[in-house]
Each structure stands twice: as structure tokens, then as C-alpha cells.
C-alpha positions as CSV (number, residue, x, y, z in Angstrom):
1,M,54.0,46.7,98.3
2,P,56.9,48.8,99.8
3,L,56.9,48.7,103.6
4,R,56.8,52.5,103.8
5,L,53.6,52.7,101.8
6,L,52.0,49.8,103.7
7,L,52.8,51.5,107.0
8,A,51.4,54.8,105.7
9,L,48.2,53.1,104.6
10,T,47.9,51.3,107.9
11,L,48.2,54.6,109.7
12,L,45.6,56.1,107.4
13,L,43.1,53.3,107.6
14,G,42.7,52.9,111.3
15,A,45.6,53.6,113.6
16,P,44.6,55.9,116.4
17,L,46.1,59.4,116.2
18,T,46.1,60.1,119.9
19,G,46.9,58.0,122.9
20,A,43.7,59.0,124.8
21,A,41.4,56.2,125.9
22,E,38.5,57.1,123.8
23,E,35.9,55.1,121.9
24,P,37.7,53.7,118.9
25,R,37.1,55.5,115.7
26,R,36.1,53.5,112.6
27,A,38.7,53.1,109.9
28,T,38.0,55.3,106.9
29,P,39.0,53.8,103.6
30,I,41.0,55.6,101.0
31,S,41.5,55.0,97.3
32,M,44.5,56.4,95.4
33,V,45.6,56.4,91.8
34,H,48.6,58.2,90.2
35,S,50.2,58.5,86.8
36,D,53.5,57.1,85.7
37,T,56.6,58.8,87.1
38,R,59.3,57.5,84.6
39,A,59.3,60.6,82.5
40,L,59.7,63.0,85.4
41,D,63.1,64.6,86.0
42,L,62.9,65.3,89.7
43,A,66.6,65.2,90.7
44,P,67.5,66.6,94.1
45,G,67.5,70.4,93.9
46,A,64.9,70.6,91.2
47,R,62.9,73.8,91.5
48,V,59.2,73.5,92.1
49,G,56.8,76.5,92.2
50,W,53.1,77.0,92.8
51,H,50.8,77.5,89.8
52,E,48.1,79.6,91.5
53,P,45.5,79.2,88.6
54,S,45.7,75.4,89.1
55,I,45.2,75.6,92.9
56,M,41.5,75.0,93.8
57,L,41.0,74.7,97.5
58,F,37.3,74.6,98.4
59,E,37.0,75.2,102.2
60,D,34.2,73.5,103.9
61,E,32.3,75.5,106.5
62,R,32.2,72.5,108.8
63,F,36.0,72.8,109.2
64,A,35.9,76.5,110.1
65,N,37.9,75.9,113.3
66,Q,40.9,75.0,111.0
67,P,41.0,75.9,107.4
68,I,42.4,72.8,105.8
69,S,43.8,74.5,102.6
70,G,46.6,76.1,104.6
71,V,47.5,72.7,106.1
72,L,47.5,71.0,102.7
73,R,49.7,73.6,101.1
74,G,52.1,73.5,104.0
75,E,52.3,69.7,104.0
76,V,52.9,69.6,100.3
77,A,55.7,72.1,100.6
78,R,57.2,70.2,103.6
79,A,57.1,66.9,101.7
80,L,58.6,68.2,98.5
81,T,61.4,69.9,100.5
82,Q,62.1,66.7,102.4
83,R,62.5,65.0,99.0
84,G,65.3,67.4,98.2
85,L,63.3,69.7,96.0
86,T,63.5,73.5,96.2
87,I,60.3,75.5,96.5
88,V,60.5,78.8,94.5
89,E,58.4,81.9,94.7
90,E,55.9,82.7,92.0
91,G,57.6,84.2,88.9
92,E,60.9,82.5,89.6
93,D,62.2,79.9,87.1
94,S,61.1,76.4,88.0
95,D,61.4,72.8,86.6
96,Y,57.8,72.0,87.6
97,L,54.7,73.8,88.8
98,V,52.4,72.3,91.5
99,G,48.6,72.4,91.1
100,M,46.2,71.2,93.8
101,L,42.5,70.5,94.3
102,L,40.9,69.9,97.7
103,A,37.1,69.4,97.7
104,M,34.2,67.5,99.3
105,T,31.8,65.7,97.1
106,D,29.2,68.4,97.4
107,T,31.6,70.9,95.8
108,V,33.3,68.9,93.0
109,S,31.7,65.7,91.6
110,D,33.5,62.5,90.5
111,D,32.6,63.3,86.9
112,E,34.3,66.7,87.1
113,I,37.4,65.2,88.6
114,L,37.5,62.5,85.9
115,Q,37.0,65.1,83.1
116,R,39.6,67.5,84.5
117,F,42.4,65.1,85.6
118,G,41.7,62.0,83.5
119,V,41.8,59.6,86.5
120,L,39.4,58.8,89.4
121,P,40.1,56.5,92.3
122,G,36.4,55.5,92.4
123,L,35.9,55.3,96.1
124,V,32.4,54.0,96.6
125,I,31.1,52.9,99.9
126,H,27.5,52.3,100.6
127,G,26.0,53.1,104.0
128,E,28.8,55.3,105.4
129,A,28.1,57.0,108.7
130,E,26.8,60.6,108.9
131,E,30.0,61.8,110.5
132,F,32.0,61.0,107.4
133,E,31.9,62.7,104.0
134,K,33.9,61.8,100.9
135,G,36.6,64.2,100.0
136,T,39.2,64.4,97.2
137,I,42.7,65.7,97.1
138,V,44.5,66.0,93.7
139,L,48.2,67.0,93.3
140,T,49.6,67.7,89.9
141,L,53.0,68.6,88.4
142,L,52.8,70.8,85.4
143,N,55.4,71.7,82.7
144,P,56.2,75.4,83.4
145,V,56.4,76.3,79.7
146,T,53.4,74.4,78.3
147,L,51.4,74.0,81.5
148,A,50.8,70.4,80.4
149,M,50.0,68.0,83.3
150,E,53.1,65.7,83.5
151,W,52.1,63.8,86.7
152,R,49.1,63.6,88.9
153,V,47.9,61.7,91.9
154,V,44.3,61.6,93.1
155,V,43.2,60.3,96.5
156,Q,39.6,60.0,97.8
157,G,38.7,59.2,101.3
158,F,36.2,59.9,104.0
159,A,36.7,63.0,106.1
160,N,35.7,62.6,109.7
161,L,33.5,65.6,110.3
162,E,34.0,65.1,114.1
163,S,37.8,65.0,114.1
164,T,39.9,67.6,115.9
165,P,42.2,70.0,114.1
166,Q,45.2,68.0,115.3
167,E,43.7,64.8,113.9
168,R,43.0,66.4,110.5
169,R,46.5,67.8,110.4
170,A,48.0,64.4,111.1
171,R,45.8,62.7,108.5
172,V,46.7,65.3,105.8
173,R,50.4,64.8,106.6
174,H,50.0,61.0,106.1
175,L,48.0,61.5,102.9
176,V,50.5,63.9,101.4
177,D,53.4,61.6,102.2
178,S,51.6,58.7,100.7
179,M,50.5,60.7,97.6
180,L,54.1,61.9,96.9
181,A,55.8,58.5,97.7
182,P,55.8,57.4,94.0
183,L,57.8,60.4,92.9
184,P,61.4,59.6,92.0
């Protein structure tokens, strides 16, 4: 396992996000699966746009103090740009289009994720605490002509309902970086 991915998983699974002397938070497991990247042509400078009809961001009222969809979209744009890709505006020519799904289990079921995206990480934990709820993030790269899904990554993990906006932002950043790590 590459050291960078191992480090990211270590951060996701239990490293504290603040230096404050608080009661330690329990590690929250994640499960991730992605499709093969060998057919992708993502050379530096490749143009990537948003495919708005394929962006489904279901906000959860429990996170009203910081809508997470804006954080996710911003982190995906940041990570793609850091990989040398160019984000283009809607309607401009692009090499790939990005689709996203962000949902908690009460909004989109595992069966719906499997049917729509063809993969499912299958995170199942029995007896999780009430302060956690399973959530799913899906990122897709679509062919801009056919809209065929050419690559996808799905991650499931437990969202800490008691986390601060800063902790959620940091976790989303680490998740997005881990999700996009397999891209060429």
C-alpha cells in the first residue's frame, strides 16, 4: 500500500484533528472502492467540468451550521487542480465531466448506490454509536460526449454528528484526497 494512502487512511481512521486536550474520539471506519484508471487520459492540463445533472448533494439538516455540499465541491476542485487539471465552466469544452453524490443512509440506500454506480464499498458495522451515521460520497468522471461513466470511486464512512465544522472540513479534505489518489 503506498505510503501516502496509508498516511491518509491513518488520518481518517483516528488521528485527532485538533490539538486540544479533549476526550479522545473513536475512530470511524471507512470503506472505499474505485474502478480501473488505466483507460483514463488525464494528462496535466486536461480540462474537467461539472456535470450538474449528475451532481446530487443531499444536505442533512443536522449539519445546518455548515452545508457540506459546498465544502465537498470546493475540495474536489482543489484536489483536481492540484493534480494539474484545469476546471472549466459549464458549457466549455472538457475532456471529462465530474459527477458527485453526497448522502446519508436515510436519503440514499446501499441498493440505490449499487444500482446507479455498479459498485458498493459495503461498510457494515453493527452497534455503532448514536453520534455516528453512515454516509456515502461518490465521485464520477464522465465522457463529455456520451455521458458514459468512465471512472468512479465510492467511499462510505460514519459521519460524526457531533463534529465541528472545522473537523468536518478537514475530514472531507482527507477523504477527497484519498478518493482521487488512484487517478493517473
